[in-house]
C-alpha positions as CSV (number, residue, x, y, z in Angstrom):
1,M,0.1,-0.4,0.0
2,T,3.1,2.3,0.3
3,K,5.9,3.0,-1.6
4,K,8.5,2.0,0.7
5,G,6.5,-0.9,2.7
6,S,3.9,-0.7,5.3
7,H,6.1,0.8,8.1
8,K,5.3,3.7,9.8
9,G,6.6,6.9,8.2
10,S,6.8,5.5,4.9
11,I,5.4,7.3,1.8
12,P,2.0,5.9,1.0
13,V,0.9,5.5,-2.8
14,V,-1.7,8.4,-3.7
15,P,-4.9,6.8,-4.3
16,E,-7.1,7.0,-7.7
17,L,-9.6,10.1,-7.9
18,L,-12.7,8.7,-9.3
19,A,-15.4,11.3,-10.5
20,P,-18.8,11.1,-11.4
21,A,-19.8,11.2,-15.0
22,G,-23.4,11.7,-15.8
23,N,-23.2,12.3,-19.4
24,Y,-20.4,12.5,-22.0
25,E,-20.2,16.4,-21.1
26,K,-19.5,16.1,-17.4
27,L,-16.9,13.0,-18.4
28,V,-14.8,15.3,-20.3
29,T,-15.0,18.1,-17.6
30,A,-14.2,15.4,-15.0
31,I,-11.0,14.4,-17.0
32,H,-10.0,17.9,-17.7
33,Y,-10.0,18.9,-14.1
34,G,-7.7,15.9,-13.2
35,A,-9.8,12.7,-12.3
36,D,-7.8,9.5,-12.6
37,A,-11.0,7.5,-13.4
38,V,-14.9,8.0,-14.0
39,Y,-18.1,6.0,-13.2
40,L,-20.9,6.0,-15.4
41,G,-24.5,4.6,-15.9
42,G,-25.8,3.1,-19.4
43,K,-29.5,3.3,-19.8
44,V,-30.5,0.4,-17.9
45,F,-29.3,-1.3,-14.4
46,S,-28.0,2.0,-13.0
47,L,-29.2,3.6,-9.8
48,R,-29.3,6.9,-11.5
49,A,-32.1,6.8,-13.9
50,K,-32.6,10.3,-14.1
51,A,-28.7,11.4,-14.8
52,G,-28.3,11.6,-18.7
53,N,-26.3,8.6,-18.7
54,F,-25.0,6.7,-21.6
55,G,-26.6,4.9,-24.8
56,D,-23.9,2.2,-26.3
57,Q,-22.3,4.5,-28.9
58,A,-22.0,7.6,-26.3
59,M,-20.6,5.2,-23.9
60,R,-17.9,3.9,-26.5
61,S,-17.2,7.2,-27.5
62,G,-16.3,8.1,-23.4
63,V,-14.5,5.2,-23.0
64,E,-12.2,6.1,-26.2
65,Y,-12.0,9.7,-24.7
66,A,-11.3,8.8,-21.2
67,H,-8.6,5.9,-22.4
68,A,-7.1,8.3,-24.7
69,H,-6.2,11.0,-21.7
70,G,-5.4,7.7,-19.6
71,V,-8.5,7.5,-17.3
72,K,-10.3,4.4,-16.6
73,V,-14.1,4.0,-17.0
74,Y,-16.4,2.0,-14.5
75,V,-20.4,1.0,-15.5
76,T,-22.9,1.0,-12.6
77,I,-24.8,-2.0,-12.5
78,N,-26.1,-1.4,-9.0
79,I,-29.8,-2.0,-8.8
80,I,-30.9,-4.3,-6.3
81,A,-32.3,-6.4,-9.2
82,H,-36.0,-7.8,-9.1
83,N,-36.6,-10.8,-11.5
84,S,-37.6,-9.1,-14.3
85,D,-34.5,-6.6,-14.2
86,L,-32.1,-9.7,-15.1
87,E,-33.5,-9.7,-18.6
88,G,-31.1,-8.7,-20.8
89,L,-28.5,-8.3,-18.5
90,E,-25.9,-10.9,-20.2
91,E,-26.1,-9.4,-23.6
92,Y,-25.7,-5.8,-21.7
93,L,-22.7,-7.5,-19.9
94,L,-21.3,-8.6,-23.2
95,R,-21.9,-5.1,-24.8
96,L,-20.2,-3.7,-22.3
97,Q,-17.2,-5.8,-22.8
98,R,-16.7,-5.4,-26.2
99,I,-16.9,-1.2,-25.7
100,E,-13.7,-2.2,-23.4
101,V,-14.9,-0.4,-20.1
102,D,-12.5,-1.2,-17.1
103,G,-15.0,-2.4,-14.2
104,L,-18.3,-2.9,-13.1
105,I,-20.1,-1.6,-10.3
106,I,-22.4,-3.8,-9.0
107,S,-24.1,-4.8,-5.4
108,D,-26.5,-7.6,-6.1
109,P,-25.1,-10.8,-5.7
110,G,-26.8,-12.4,-8.5
111,I,-25.7,-9.9,-10.9
112,L,-22.0,-10.3,-9.7
113,M,-22.4,-14.4,-10.4
114,M,-24.0,-13.5,-13.6
115,A,-21.0,-11.1,-14.3
116,Q,-18.3,-13.6,-13.4
117,K,-19.8,-16.2,-15.4
118,T,-20.2,-13.9,-18.8
119,V,-17.5,-11.5,-18.8
120,P,-15.1,-13.2,-16.3
121,G,-12.4,-10.9,-17.6
122,L,-14.0,-7.4,-15.9
123,P,-13.2,-6.4,-12.6
124,V,-16.0,-6.2,-10.2
125,H,-16.0,-3.3,-7.8
126,L,-18.8,-3.7,-4.8
127,S,-21.3,-0.8,-4.6
128,T,-21.6,0.9,-1.3
129,Q,-25.2,-0.4,-1.7
130,A,-24.0,-3.6,-0.6
131,N,-23.5,-2.1,2.9
132,V,-20.1,-3.4,3.7
133,T,-19.5,-2.2,7.2
134,N,-16.9,-4.7,8.6
135,Y,-14.0,-6.6,7.6
136,G,-16.0,-10.0,7.9
137,S,-18.2,-8.6,5.1
138,A,-15.5,-7.6,3.4
139,G,-13.5,-10.9,3.2
140,F,-16.5,-12.4,1.9
141,W,-17.0,-10.3,-1.1
142,L,-13.4,-10.6,-1.8
143,E,-13.6,-14.2,-1.5
144,H,-16.3,-14.3,-4.2
145,G,-14.9,-11.9,-6.8
146,A,-15.0,-8.7,-5.9
147,A,-11.7,-6.9,-6.6
148,R,-12.7,-3.8,-5.3
149,L,-15.0,-2.5,-2.1
150,N,-16.6,0.6,-1.9
151,L,-17.4,0.5,1.9
152,A,-20.3,2.0,3.5
153,R,-20.4,5.7,4.0
154,E,-21.3,4.9,7.8
155,L,-17.7,3.9,8.7
156,S,-15.2,5.9,11.1
157,L,-11.7,6.3,10.1
158,T,-10.7,3.5,12.9
159,E,-13.1,1.0,11.3
160,I,-11.9,1.8,7.7
161,K,-8.2,1.0,9.3
162,E,-9.4,-2.1,10.6
163,I,-10.7,-3.4,7.5
164,R,-7.7,-2.1,5.7
165,A,-5.4,-4.2,8.0
166,K,-7.5,-7.4,7.6
167,V,-7.9,-7.4,3.9
168,R,-5.9,-7.2,0.7
169,G,-8.4,-6.2,-1.7
170,E,-9.0,-2.8,-3.2
171,L,-11.0,0.0,-0.8
172,E,-12.9,2.2,-2.3
173,I,-14.1,5.5,-0.2
174,F,-16.8,8.1,-0.7
175,V,-15.0,11.1,0.1
176,H,-17.5,14.0,-1.2
177,G,-21.1,14.6,-2.2
178,A,-24.7,14.1,-1.5
179,I,-25.7,11.7,1.5
180,C,-28.8,9.3,1.7
181,I,-30.5,9.6,5.2
182,S,-30.5,5.8,4.9
183,Y,-27.9,2.9,5.8
184,S,-25.7,3.3,2.6
185,G,-28.3,4.6,0.6
186,R,-31.0,1.5,0.8
187,C,-33.9,3.6,1.2
188,M,-37.8,2.9,0.7
189,L,-38.7,6.4,1.5
190,S,-39.1,7.0,-2.5
191,N,-41.1,3.9,-3.2
192,Y,-43.5,4.3,-0.4
193,M,-44.2,8.1,-0.9
194,T,-44.1,8.2,-5.0
195,G,-43.9,4.5,-6.1
196,R,-40.3,5.4,-7.5
197,D,-37.9,2.7,-6.5
198,A,-34.8,4.2,-5.3
199,N,-33.2,0.8,-5.1
200,R,-34.0,0.5,-9.2
201,G,-32.5,3.6,-9.6
202,N,-35.7,6.3,-9.9
203,C,-35.1,8.1,-6.5
204,A,-37.6,11.0,-6.3
205,H,-35.3,12.0,-3.0
206,P,-38.0,12.6,-0.4
207,C,-35.3,13.0,2.4
208,R,-35.0,16.3,0.6
209,Y,-38.8,17.6,0.7
210,S,-40.0,20.2,3.3
211,Y,-42.2,18.0,5.9
212,R,-45.1,19.4,8.4
213,L,-47.0,17.8,11.2
214,T,-50.7,16.9,10.7
215,E,-53.4,15.8,13.3
216,E,-56.1,13.0,11.8
217,K,-58.9,15.1,13.5
218,R,-57.7,18.3,12.2
219,P,-57.6,17.7,8.1
220,G,-55.9,20.7,6.1
221,E,-54.2,21.9,9.1
222,Y,-50.4,21.8,9.1
223,F,-48.0,22.0,12.0
224,P,-44.4,22.9,11.4
225,V,-42.2,20.8,13.4
226,E,-39.9,23.5,14.1
227,E,-40.6,27.4,14.4
228,D,-40.4,28.3,10.4
229,D,-43.2,29.0,7.9
230,R,-42.1,26.7,5.3
231,G,-41.6,23.3,7.1
232,T,-38.7,21.7,8.1
233,Y,-36.3,19.1,6.2
234,I,-36.1,16.7,9.0
235,F,-33.8,14.2,6.6
236,N,-32.1,16.6,4.7
237,S,-28.0,15.7,5.2
238,K,-25.6,18.5,4.6
239,D,-23.2,17.2,2.1
240,L,-20.0,15.0,2.6
241,C,-16.9,16.7,2.5
242,L,-13.7,14.8,4.0
243,L,-11.3,16.9,2.5
244,E,-9.2,17.4,5.6
245,M,-9.3,14.1,6.5
246,L,-7.2,13.1,2.9
247,P,-4.0,12.8,4.5
248,Q,-4.8,10.3,7.0
249,L,-7.1,8.4,4.2
250,V,-4.2,8.4,2.0
251,A,-2.0,7.2,5.2
252,A,-4.6,4.1,6.0
253,G,-3.8,2.6,2.8
254,V,-7.6,3.4,0.7
255,D,-7.2,2.9,-2.9
256,S,-9.9,4.7,-4.4
257,L,-11.2,7.9,-3.3
258,K,-14.7,8.9,-5.0
259,I,-17.0,11.6,-5.6
260,E,-20.8,11.6,-5.9
261,G,-22.6,13.6,-8.2
262,R,-23.9,12.1,-11.5
263,M,-26.6,14.2,-11.7
264,K,-24.8,17.2,-10.3
265,S,-23.7,20.0,-13.1
266,I,-20.6,20.3,-14.9
267,F,-19.8,23.4,-12.8
268,Y,-19.9,21.2,-9.8
269,V,-18.0,18.2,-11.1
270,G,-15.1,20.7,-12.3
271,S,-14.7,22.7,-8.9
272,V,-15.1,19.7,-6.7
273,V,-12.8,17.4,-8.9
274,R,-9.9,20.2,-9.4
275,V,-9.7,20.8,-5.6
276,Y,-9.5,16.9,-4.7
277,R,-6.6,16.6,-7.7
278,A,-4.8,19.2,-6.1
279,A,-4.9,18.1,-2.5
280,L,-3.7,14.7,-3.7
281,D,-1.2,16.2,-5.9
282,Y,-0.3,17.9,-2.7
283,L,-0.1,15.3,-0.7
284,G,2.1,13.4,-3.3
285,Q,4.9,15.6,-2.7
286,L,5.2,15.7,1.0
287,A,8.4,14.3,2.4
288,V,8.9,10.8,4.3
289,L,9.2,12.8,7.8
290,E,5.8,14.2,7.5
291,W,3.6,11.2,7.0
292,R,5.0,10.1,10.3
293,A,2.0,11.9,11.6
294,P,-0.5,12.0,8.8
295,E,-3.1,13.4,11.4
296,L,-0.9,16.6,11.7
297,V,-0.5,17.2,8.1
298,R,-2.6,20.5,6.7
299,L,-3.7,21.1,3.4
300,P,-3.3,24.5,1.8
301,G,-5.9,26.9,3.1
302,E,-6.6,27.9,-0.5
303,L,-8.3,24.2,-0.9
304,L,-10.4,24.3,1.8
305,Q,-11.5,27.8,0.8
306,E,-12.1,26.7,-2.8
307,I,-14.2,23.4,-1.6
308,E,-16.8,25.6,0.5
309,R,-17.7,27.6,-3.0
310,T,-18.9,24.1,-4.5
311,G,-21.1,22.7,-2.0
312,T,-25.0,22.7,-2.5
313,R,-26.0,22.1,1.2
314,G,-23.2,23.0,3.4
315,A,-20.7,20.1,4.2
316,T,-20.3,17.3,7.0
317,E,-17.7,14.9,7.8
318,N,-20.6,12.3,8.6
319,F,-18.8,9.4,10.5
320,I,-15.5,9.6,9.9
321,K,-14.8,10.9,13.2
322,D,-17.7,10.6,15.2
323,R,-21.4,9.7,15.2
324,P,-23.2,12.8,13.7
325,G,-25.7,14.5,15.3
326,S,-28.4,17.7,14.2
327,E,-25.6,20.1,13.4
328,E,-24.8,17.6,10.4
329,M,-28.3,18.3,9.1
330,I,-30.0,21.0,7.3
331,Y,-33.8,21.6,9.0
332,T,-34.5,25.0,6.9
333,S,-34.3,24.5,3.4
334,S,-33.5,21.7,0.7
335,R,-29.6,23.5,-0.1
336,M,-27.8,26.5,0.9
337,E,-27.4,29.4,-1.2
338,Q,-24.8,29.3,-3.8
339,G,-21.9,32.0,-4.0
340,Y,-20.6,31.3,-7.3
341,E,-22.4,30.3,-10.8
342,P,-21.0,29.2,-14.3
343,V,-21.2,31.3,-17.0
344,A,-19.6,29.6,-19.8
345,V,-17.7,26.9,-20.9
346,I,-14.8,27.2,-23.4
347,R,-15.5,25.5,-26.8
348,Q,-12.4,26.2,-28.6
349,A,-9.5,28.0,-26.8
350,G,-8.1,31.4,-28.4
351,V,-7.2,34.9,-27.1
352,D,-11.2,35.2,-28.3
353,P,-12.5,31.8,-27.0
354,L,-15.4,30.4,-28.3
355,V,-17.9,29.6,-25.5
356,E,-21.1,28.0,-24.8
357,I,-22.7,30.3,-22.3
358,R,-24.7,28.7,-19.4
359,N,-26.1,31.6,-17.5
360,T,-26.9,35.4,-19.0
361,I,-24.0,37.5,-19.4
362,F,-23.5,41.5,-20.3
363,I,-20.2,43.3,-21.4
364,G,-18.6,44.9,-18.6
365,E,-19.4,42.1,-16.4
366,Q,-16.3,40.6,-13.9
367,I,-15.5,37.0,-14.3
368,E,-13.0,34.4,-13.7
369,Y,-11.2,31.4,-15.6
370,M,-11.0,28.2,-13.3
371,T,-7.7,26.8,-14.0
372,R,-6.9,23.3,-13.8
373,T,-4.7,23.7,-10.7
374,I,-6.4,25.5,-8.1
375,G,-6.3,29.6,-8.8
376,E,-8.6,31.5,-11.0
377,I,-8.1,34.0,-13.6
378,P,-10.0,37.5,-12.8
379,L,-11.4,38.8,-16.1
380,K,-13.6,41.5,-17.5
381,I,-15.8,40.9,-20.5
382,T,-15.0,43.8,-22.8
383,G,-17.0,42.3,-26.0
384,M,-18.9,39.6,-27.5
385,A,-19.9,38.5,-31.4
386,D,-21.7,35.4,-32.3
387,E,-20.4,33.0,-34.6
388,D,-21.1,35.1,-37.7
389,G,-19.0,38.0,-35.9
390,R,-22.1,40.1,-35.2
391,A,-21.1,42.3,-31.7
392,M,-23.2,41.6,-29.0
393,T,-24.2,43.1,-25.8
394,K,-25.7,40.4,-24.0
395,A,-25.8,36.5,-24.2
396,N,-28.2,33.9,-22.9
397,P,-27.9,30.6,-21.7
398,G,-27.3,28.2,-24.9
399,N,-25.6,30.9,-26.7
400,R,-21.8,30.1,-28.8
401,L,-19.8,32.9,-29.1
402,F,-16.6,34.2,-29.0
403,L,-15.4,36.3,-26.0
404,E,-13.3,39.2,-25.6
405,T,-12.0,39.7,-22.3
406,S,-9.3,41.9,-20.3
407,P,-6.7,40.5,-19.9
408,E,-6.8,38.4,-22.8
409,L,-7.4,34.8,-21.9
410,D,-4.5,33.1,-23.7
411,P,-4.0,30.5,-20.7
412,G,-7.6,29.1,-21.6
413,E,-7.9,25.7,-22.5
414,T,-11.1,24.0,-24.6
415,N,-13.3,22.3,-21.6
416,G,-12.2,25.2,-19.2
417,I,-15.2,26.7,-17.1
418,L,-15.8,30.5,-16.5
419,R,-17.9,31.6,-13.6
420,R,-18.7,34.5,-11.4
421,K,-19.1,35.3,-8.2
422,K,-23.0,36.0,-7.2
423,S,-23.9,39.6,-6.4
424,R,-24.9,39.6,-2.2
425,K,-28.7,40.9,-3.5
426,N,-29.1,37.9,-5.5
427,A,-27.6,35.2,-3.2
428,K,-26.5,34.8,0.0
429,V,-23.2,33.1,0.6
430,A,-24.0,30.6,3.6
431,T,-21.6,27.7,3.3
432,G,-23.3,25.8,6.4
433,F,-19.9,24.1,7.0
434,S,-20.2,22.3,10.5
435,R,-18.1,24.1,13.1
436,R,-16.6,20.5,14.3
437,R,-15.0,20.3,11.0
438,G,-12.7,23.4,12.3
439,Y,-13.5,25.6,8.9
440,S,-13.1,29.3,9.9
441,G,-15.7,30.0,7.3
């Protein structure tokens, strides 16, 4: 697990950074900002039916693009299957093999057995849905053919270390993104409330709903569970963020760090991936002496500041140190107000790049370019022209245009993202980061 053995004080191997790819554009964005591997779903057998997902041709193109950039692709087949769900599975597995994906993410034992029989050459990664919470369970799945285990999100660092010490297979840990209120995401709430089965890829996300109390003899009267005129979000957890725990996770011998977010925007994917990429690159440069006490290693402050700009519900370290309490929940709304928003994606780099607009912009606005490494280039929009050369003073989402800026955007790269800080009148910047995490805000 380390470059110089497993003794204390050795230099650990920097783990794989695994990013979400809800569609082809997000795959490209994740790779641009530094992912070592991406995970995605096809049109069937995946737990994110509402993500864009990939048809066969799009998946083939995505795999070719990823492999050309030295990035691996894992495909989710992680539904909890009923009999009818198994129809067509063998044919689908063979198609994935022909497309040359690098691994399968599976939670159902029946699907795992079918994969081993049909495509024995494809590695199987066990999904977090399988609820691996102890080394006995970890050993069971490894003995039955899993090459990698995505451990349950309800584990502490101590428990992760204990599992690492007991088993030899690869271990993968979720480090960032949305948290299901149910154990490792096995939730029936959506099924009961809406008829949409979360365990078969169609979650309605009822844990983010606003709830109120009713009394059977007072129909039509609604009472807030807390004093709030919008009701209460009693199941709504803050998002997971283990950025500050990376030194200890790396030292523990974790093989892959996974970011949640196949249904999130390319802005979210790019922003989060580049922070974790920068953090892992920083850790990869540490001297042997510093690894003698990984709990004392501190990441650069700009990484911590930047990750606060990407959160949708604030952040929590969940179970990694202690059992989470009420401070790890958001009781007043389904998400936090965001302080930054994307304005464009570069489609063709140049002094006056061709960009695709994501939010309305005007000449004279201040924006910034998100470089691949942590750091932004402040820019002022000085001119815009459509692809036929006609000057514009305003651009709307979906427009493609040439953007003039001061300074000129010479360092801009194709697939890079431009963003802006929201004005205070339009957005309340509320990070919602838990105090016990030690952020200064």
